[in-house]
N, C-alpha and C positions, 0 to 999 in steps of 0.2 A: 308377767305382764303380757298382754297381747301385742304382738308386733304387727301381724297381718290380720286385720279384722275380716277381710273378705274370705280368707281360708281358715280363720280361727287358729293361727299359728302363734305360739308363745315363745318367749325368749328361752324358756326351759327346753322346748322341743328343738330349737336351733342348737343350743349347747349340747344336747344329747346326740344330735345328728353329727356334730363335729367329733364328739367322743367316739362315735361309731364309724368314723373314717371319712366323712364328707370334708373335702378340703377346698372346694371351689364354689363360688356363688351359683354357677350353672348347675352343679350337682345338687345344691340346696334347693334351688327352684324346682328341679325335677323330682326330688324326694318329697318335699313338703308343700310345693305349690306356692310358696311365698313369692310375691311380686309378679304373679302371672295374671292378675285380674286388673286392678286399677294402677298398680305400681307405686302408690304413695308410700308403701312400707319399705321400699328398697334401701334407702339410706340407713334406716334404723336396723334393718335385717343385716346389712353389710357390717355395720358397727358391732352388733352383737356377735356376728360370726368372727370378726377380727379379734374381738376380746376373747372369745372361746378358743380360737386358734392360738392366741398368745398364752392362754392358760395351759393348753395341751402341749404346745411346743415352745417352751420358754427360751430355747436357744435361737429361735428364728427372730429376725428383726421385726419389731412391731409395725404393723401396717397402719397407715393413717388414711382414713376414709374421708375424702373431701366431697362435699355435695356438688353435684353437677349443675351447671346453669341450665335454665330452661331452654336457652337458645340452642344448645347442643345435645339436648336430651335424646334426639333420634339420630345423631351422627354416628 
């Protein structure tokens, strides 16, 4: 499924990036360009990344990605 329509990034690409060693959202943005245009994909991209990290590193505690409120989106 497409996660970022602006940059045509799929969930498969995000999972592959994690398998290749990407471990932070900042790295993911730099590598794939996800959430660099309109930003609407950021919550879904973070969720897919968290799931992929959990699959790759099952001993790590599972991250819970909570949506940010619009009021503090630029904080």
